[in-house]
N, C-alpha and C positions, 0 to 999 in steps of 0.2 A: 426379355419381353420382346415380342415381334414388333418391327417398326410400325406396322399398321395399327397396332394397339396404342403405341406411343402417340401417333398422330391423332387418333380418335380421342385419347385422354386429353391431349393438349387443346384440341378444338373445343371439347366440352368445358374445360377450365375457362377458356376465353369467353365462351357463351355465358357461363355462370357469373363470371366477373362483370360482364356487361349488364347482367340482370340485377346484380346486387347494388351497384352504385354507378350513377352516370354523372360526371362532372366535367366541366371544361376549364382548362387553365387559361387565364388571361395573361398574355405576354405584353407587359407594358415597357416603357423606357427604363432600362436598368433594373427590372424587377419582374418576378412572376407572382401572380395572385390567384388563389384558388380557394373554393369552399369545400371543406372535407368533413368527414364524420368519423367518430371513434369506433362506430360499429357498422356492420354491413346491413343492418336492418333497423327499422323503427317499430316499436311495440306500443300499441295504444295504452295510454295511462302511464307510460314510462317517460323518463327524461332522455332525450337524444342529445348527446354532446357533439357539437360541431365546432369548427374553428376556421377563421380566416387565416390561411397560410400565406405569409409574406416572405418571399425569398429574394433579397436584393442581390445585385451583382457584387462581386468582391470589391471591397473598398467603399461601398455605399451602405446606407443605413436608413431605418425607419424610426419613428418616434414613439415614446411611451405616453401615458396619460399624465405623468409627472412633468411639468413644463420646465425645461432648462432655459438657456439664454436664447434659443431659437427653436423653430420647428413646432408643428402641430401634430397631435396624436391622430392615428388612423380612426376614422369615423364610419359607422354604419348608419346611413341616413334613413334607410327604410328596409323592412323585411316584408316579403310576400310569402305567406304561409297558408296551408290549408285552414279552413274555417275552424275556429276554436283553439288553434295552436298559438302559443305565445313564446317570444324570445326573451331571454334574460339579458343581463348586462355582460359586457366584455370582462373577462377575468385576465388581468394584466400581469405578466411575469415581471420579475425584478429586472430592471434595465441595466445598461452599462453606462458608467461615467465616462463620457467621451469628450476630451478637450479638442477644440478646433485648432489645427496646426497654425503656429505663428501668432496666436492671439491669446487673450485671457478668457475667451468664451468657452463654455462647456454645455454640451447637450446630453440629455438623458435618453439613450437610444438603444436600438437593437441592431447590432452589427451583422448578424447572420440571420438565418431563417428563424422565424418566430411564429408560433401558433397563438392567435388571439382567440381563446376558447369562449364559446357562447352556449349556454344550455337552452334547448328547445323543449317545451312541454308539449308532448303529443296528447291530444284529447283522448279520453277513454272510449269515446263513442266513434272514433275514427274508423271508417269502413273502406277506404280506398286501397288499391293494390300497391300504389307507390306513394311515398311521402315526398312531395316536391317543395323545394325551398329556393328562394332567390333573395339575395342581399345586394343593396346598392351601397357600395363601399367607396370611400374617398381616402386617399393616402398621400403622404409626402415621402419621396425617396431622395436622399441627399448625399453628395460627396462635397466638393468645393462649391457646387451649385445645388439647388433644390428643384425637383420636378414634381409638380402636383397633378395627379390624375384621379379619375374615378371610373368605375365600371360596375355593371351588374354581373354578378357571378351566381351560378345556379348549381344545385345538387339534387339528385333524386335517389332515394333508397327504397327498397322493397318494404312494404308494411306487412308484418307477419305477427302471428300470435306467439306465445311462448316467451322466450328470453332474448335479451340483446346478445348478439354475437360479435365478439371483437373483430375489428378490421385488421388483418395481419399487416397491411401496408402502413397503418398509422397508429395502431394501439400503443406501441412503445413510445412514439413521439408524444402522444397525449399524456402518458404516464410521466415521462420526463418533464413535460411542461408543468404538470401539477406540482412537481417537486420545487419549482421555481416561483410558485405563488407566495406572496407574503401572507402572513397569518395575523389575525387580530385576537387569537386565542392564546394569550400570554399574560404574564404578571409584571411586565416591564413598566417602569414609571419614567416619564419624560419631562424634562424641564428645559426652558430656554432662558437666556439672559442676554440683554443688550447693554454693552458698555463701550463708550467711545464710538469708534467706527467698526466694532466687532459684534457679531452675534454668535452665541455659543449654545450648543445643544448637549445635554447630558441625559443619558439613558441608563438607569440602574436596574440591577437584577439581584434578587435575594438568593438565587440558586446558582450563581457563577455561570450564567448562560454564555459568557463571552470568554471563557478560559482558553479556548482554542482558536480564537479569532485573530486573523492576521491583518485584516484591513476592514474599514467601515466607511459608509457613505450615508448621508441624509438627503432624501429627495422630498422637498416640500410640495404640497399639492397646489400651492398658489405661487404665482410670480410675485416679485418685489418683496421677498422674504429674506433672501440671502444672495450674495454674489458668489457663484460657484468657483470662480477663479480670479486671481491666481492664488490667493490665500486659502489653504485648507489644512488645518492642523488637527491631527487625530491623536488622542491619547487613549490607550487600551489598558483596562484592568480586568480581572476575572469577572467582576460583577458590575463594571461601570465602563461606559464609553463616553468620551467627550470629543465633540467635533466643533471646531471654530472656523468661521468664515468671516470675510468682510461683509458689511451691510450692502444691500442692493441699492442701486441708484433709485431715488424717489422711494425710499424705504416706507413701507406701510406703518402708520402711526397708531393703529387701533388693535395692535396684536396683544391679545390676552391668551390665545391658544393657537398653536401651529400644528396642523395635521400634516402628516407626511409618512414617508417610508424609510425605515432604518434597514439598510442592506449591509450584510457582513459576509466576508469571505473567510472560510475556515482553513486550517492547515492542510486538510485533505483536498482543497481546491473547490469544495462545494460552497454554494451561495445560499444564504437564508435571508428572508425578508420579514420585517415586523411592522405592522401598521401602528403608528405612534401618534398620540395626541399630546404634544408637549405643552405644558402650561407655564406661565410666567413664573420665574423663580423668585422666591422671597429671600430676604437675608438669612432667615432661619434655614431655608432649604439649601442655600449655598454653603452655609456653615456645616450642615449635615453631610453634604457631598464632600466637603474638604476632609472631614474625618474619615469617610468611607474611602476616598482616594488614598489618603495617607496610610490607612490600615492595610488596604489591599496592595498598595505598592510595596510595603514592607513585608507582607506575607507572600509576595510573589517574586522574591529575589532569588529563589532557586537554592540549590545545594550549597552555593557559596556563601549563603547568608551567615552560616555559623562562623565563617572566617572574619566577618566584619567586627570592628571594635565594639565593645559593649558600651552601655549608656554611661557608666562611670568614666571610662576613658574619653568618651566624647565630651562629657562635661569638663574634663581637664583640658581637652583641646579648645573648647569654647572659651574657657577662662583665659587660657594663654593667648588665643587669638584676639580676644577683646583687649587684653593688656597691651599687646603689640600695636593695636590700632592707634594708641596714643602717640606712636612714633610716626604715623603716616602724615604726610604734608596736608592732606585734606582736612585733618582734624585740628591742626595747629591754630588756625584763627580763633576757634571757639575755646581752645585751652587757654589762649591768652586772656580771654574774658574771665575764665575761672581763676587764673592766677591773680588778676586784678581784684576779683571778688574776695578771695581769701586774704589778700594783703590789706584790703580795706577793713577787714574784721579783726585786725591785730588788736589785742587788748580785750577781746570779748571773753566771756566765760567759757570753760571747757564744754559745758552743756550746749551752748550756742554753736560752738565749732562743730560738735557732733551732729546737731540737727541739720546744719548746712550740708555736711557730708552726706547724711542720709537723704536729704531732699534732692541733692544732685544725683545720687545713686538711683533713687526712685525715678527721677526724670529719664535717665538713660534706660533702666530696665523696663519700665512700662512702655517706653517708646519702641524698644526692640520688639516687645511682645505684641504691640499693636500693629507694627509693620508686618510682622510674621503672620498675624491673623488675617490681615488684608490679603497678603500674598497667597496664603493657603486657600482663602475663599475664591480669589480670582482664578487660581489654577484649577480648583474644583469646578468652576464655571466654564472651563475650557480655554481660558486665556493662556497664551504662550508667554508667560512672564517668569522672571527669576528675581534674585536679590538685586536691589537697586532699581526695581521696575519703575519707581516713581520718577527717576531721572530720565526715563525714556519718553516722558511727557513734556513737551516744550513749555507748556504753560506753567508746570511746576518748577522747571529750571528758571523761567522768567521771574516767578514769585520769589525764588531764592536770591536772584540778582537784586531785586528790590530790598529784600530783608537785609542782606549783607551790606548793601550800600547805605541804607538808613542807619544801621548800627554804626557804620564807619562815620557817618555824618554826626551822629550823636557823640561819639568818642572824640571827634575833632572839634566839638563845641559849636557846630552850626545850629543845633537846637538841643537844649538840655531837656530830656524827658523827666528829669528828676535827679536830685543830688545822690540818690541811692541807686541810680541806674548802673548795674554791673552785669545784667543778664541779657535776656533777649531784647528787652526794651519796653518803652511805653509804660502801660499800667500793669505790667507783669511784676513789678517790684513795688511793694508797699510795706509799711510797718517794719518788721525786723528783717525783711529781705529774703525770707526762705523761699518765696515764690521765684525770686531771681535765680537761686541755686537750682530749683527744680526745672525751670524752663531753659536754663543754660544746658542742663543735661539733655533735654528734648532736642535742642538745636544741635548739640554735639552728635546725637544719634543720626539726625537728618543728613548732616554733612559727612558723617563717617560711612554712610551706606554705599557710596561709590567705591570705597576701598575694601579690598579683601586681603587680610593679613595672613601670614603663615599660620597653619593649624585651623584657620577659619573654614577653608573649603570643605574639609572632611566633616567638620561639625555641622555646617549649614546643609550639606548634602544629606547627612544622616537625619537631621531634624525634619527636612521637607519630605522624607519618606516614612515618617512615623505618624502616630496619632497626634491629635491636636495637643493633648496634655503633655506628651513626651516632647513635642516640638517646643512648647512654651518653657519647659525646664531648660532645654538647651539654649534657647534665646535669652532666658533670664541669666544664665551663667555667662553668656557672651557679653551682656550689658554689665554684669557685675565685674567682669574682667576689665572692661573699659573704665569703669568708675573707680576701680580698686586703688590706684595711686592717691587720688584725692580723698578717698574714704579713709585710707590708712593715715594720711596726713592730718585729717580732721580729728581722728581718734588718738593722736599721739601728741600730748602736750609738749614733750621734749622736742619734737620736730617743729611744732608750731612756734616755739620760742626762737627758732632760728629764722623765722619769717621777718622781713624788714618792717620797721615801725612806720605807721602812717606819717606823712609829712608833705611838704610842698612838692617833693619829687614825684608824688603820685599823679599830679596833674599832667606833668610832662610824659610820664609813662603811659597814662591813659590816652593822651593824644597820639603817642607813638603806636599804640595798639590799634589805632584806626587803620593803619596801612595794611596789616594782614587782612583786614576786612575788605578793603578796596581790592587787594590782590585776589581774594576769593571771588569777589563780584566780577572782576575782569576775567578770571578763568571760566566762570559760569557763562559769561557772555560769549566766550569762544566756543564752549560746548553748544550753546544755543545756535550760534552761527553755523556749526557743522550739521545741526539738526534741521534747521528751517531756512538757512541761507542768509545772505547779508542783509536783505530788507527787513527780515524779522529781527535780526540782531540790532539793527539801527533803531527800529521801532521801540524795542525794550530800553535801549540806551537813552532814547529821547524821553521815555517814561521816567527813567531814573533822574534825568535832568529836571523834569517837571516836579518830581518829588523834592529834589534839592531846593528848587526855587520856592516851593510851598513851605518847607520848613524854615527857610531863611526869612520869608515874609512873616511867618508866625513869630519868630524870634524878634524881628524888628518891630512888630506891632505891640509887643509887651510894654506896658508903662505909658503908652500913648493914650490919646483921648478915646472915649468909648466908641465914637464913630469910626476912628481909624482902626481900633482893635477889631470891630465887626467887619470892616472892609477887608482887613488882612485875613481874618478867619474865613470869610466867604470866598475870597480869591484863592486861598490855600486849599480849601475844600474842593473847589472846582478843578484846581490843578491835580490834586490827588485822585479825584474821580477820573480825570482824563488819563492819568498815568496808569491806573488800574484797568481802565478799559482796554489797554493794549493786550491784556491777558485773553481777551475775547476776539482779537482780530484774526482774520484768516491768514495773516502773515505768519502766525505761529503754528500753522499746520505743517506736519513733517514733510520735507521735500525729498526724502530718500538720501539725504546727506549722511555724513558720519566721518569716520576715519578716512583720511585722504587715500583713495584707491587708485590714484594715478601714478604713484611711485615718486612723486616730486617732493612730498613732505619728508620722506625718508629715502635714503639712498639705496636701501635693500630692494631688489626686484622681487615681486611676488605676484601671485594670481589671486583674484577674489575667490573666497571659499565656496565650494560646491561639493556636497556629499557624493554626487554622481561622478564628479571629476576625480575625487580622491579614490573611489573604487576603480575608475578607469586606469589611473596611474599605477595603483598597486597591482592591478591585473597584469600590467606590463613590467612588473618587477621594479617600479620606481618608488623609493621611499619619499615620504611627504612630512614636512613640518607644518603644522597648522597653529596659527596664532589667533585665538579668539579674543578680541579687544573691543574697546568702546572709547569714544572721545571723552566721556566723563570719568573714566577710570584712570586715576593718576598713577596707580601701580603699573597699569598697562603702558602708559606713555613713558614712564621712567624706564621700564624694561626695553621699550623700543629704542630710546636714545642711548642708554648705557650699554646695551648688549646686542639686540637683534639688528641694529643698523650699523654696527661697528664693522670696520674693514675685516677684522679677524674672523668674525662669525660669517660674514658674507662669503669670504674666501673658503671657509670650511664647508659651507653649503655647496659651493661649486666643486670643491675637491672630492666630496663624498657623494656627489650626484643627487643632492636633496632638492626637491621642488618645494618652494616656500609659498604657503597660502595664508591669507588673512581673512578672518570673518569679522564683519563690523556689526556689533550689537548695540550701537548708539541708539538707534530706534529699534522697535520690536522686529524680530526676525524669527518666525517659527522654526525654520530649518536649523538655525544656530541654537535655539532653545532646546530642540530635540537632541542635539549633540551634547549640550551641557547636561541634560537630564540623563542621557545614556552613560555619562561618566560620573554621575552623581555629584555634579557641581552646579550650584544654583546661580552662579554669576561668573563674570570674567574677572581676572585673566584666567585663561585655560590654554596650556601649551601641550599639544599632542604630537608625538613623533610616531608616525606610522611606518613600520618596516616594509620593505618592498615585497617580502614574502607574506602573503595574505594569511598564512596559518600562524604567524607570530602575532602576539598581542601588542596593541599600541602601548607606547611608553608615555606616562604623564610627567612632565617636567615641573619643578617647583614654581611657586607663584612669584618668587623673587629670583631673578636670573642674574647670572654673571656670564661673561664670555666663556670662562672655563667650564661651567656647568653645561652649557649648550654644546660646546665643542666635544667634551667628553661623551655626551649622549650621542652625538652624531657618529663619533668614532666607534661606539659600541655596536653599531648595526652590522 
């Protein structure tokens, strides 16, 4: 083509382009702002799609309509349009979850160019040659600081008959932006639940909408609903997403429904958004979610599921694990009560022995099933909890301190709750004492929950990934295993004949059995101190002292005049109320303590656990030994003292170039919970040996360690 024709064609193209649309770009501080249109013309009676184009400088961002910790959304204060034309609402794309460096703050932002699309209805009787539009826009653009600006931006497009013609400059950008709009045309159901200092959102789908989802976020439409950071725990199933956050400061108290945006990132890198109206969860709703989560977790295990042990084998594991629990030191104090209980029944009929054994077994089995049901419901509600979750609550640990201390006082004779007191205490023993056996089983379950015996880990991990009914079978066998020694004893007259006969020795034995109770209370006080600090521990110890004084006054006032008896009772009641009020004190709020992470309590050097740090070390070819522990886990502490802190094991770590890391689960930690779930372990201890080669699978060490086991594992890398 001759050069003259090329120049003419180029000139005509520029003239036509200037006639089709005229817009000016506003160059603000760290941003460009422009009003653009999807088509090159406006047609009377048709919708003209426009957009506010915001293009921040690299490293800067603008804000969405969903409010994060800071920032305000871009606003259009006023439109100036031809007579009869109307502008619709801004259509907001899915934003980015943007943490603020060095803080716990999170904003919901657009880090790159964004088109805030607005539909303009062109009147059918419009007769002008051009369709002129002006918008008064205000925005914030932020990096480490925020700049607030406003400007009037204008656009003119030719008004023609016929059809709308796509603008080749912007048509693709408009189409891509539409793909990022959230939809409200879906069948998803949303629930939210508030527990303690957490708020959890669960969104369920009947058609496995989330099967290919890699990550998810929830953007509420109101502030003071959640605290975006630092806690954000996400659990993904094919048909269920659970997202847990900390509560916002000055949390709203009238929440019956929470509107917001569920944003998901799929494996192919695409983002989808769903407009959600989450309603407050009922107990029935949480129970249903627990079933869904368990079923979907078990159905999503992949091809390796067929290699997992069957239900029958898991039931055997559960039975064996429960049996071994009786050998754990945390259970010993309660077993001493049961020994005293059976001894006191010497001479009873065979039927009475058997009923006591059945009552004790029922107490354990039903308690295990109740704890498991609560655990499944909390996990379905998005809580990052595992087995022994109740001991992560300082108030519960404090209540156990009071319970063990009062039982010890009763056994010591400070206050007699009744001559038949052999179980939990107080009015739990009346008549033939069967209730004492039942509640002794309940107490045994509560104090056994911090312990994880061999075989238990696999059984519990399997149970928490199954339906509620299957999980209850597993937990029932776990309880049966724990109760089995006493159940066999109660059903065997030959064995019962070898039990010592009642006599004066029993009073001395009863008093001696008080000391394991005091030891248990002392251990729980130490656990509490690691959770809340010394002040909280002293407050609970003071409450226990007040209880001791109250029970002593009650004992001393017996047999006195009516006036002195009432004075003693009222004073004791005041002291007991004062002691129990400690459970509500702010001193029992978790302080972030736990296992000593300074390295002074144990001589082994270690790093605090971090998933990112593990990946970094392995990427550099460095093997890592991870110890998931908790202050209330006696098995964990025993392994620390007898194995992991010994000179042999420490030297082996140095010799084999092992980085030793410790994860503290004394208080709730979502990151550690995710690791436990990944290895199908519901609680600590968990010992993971990561080879330096990232293609090699991690090695799980036994729950009961010896120096030889650990050193052999290190040498095998």
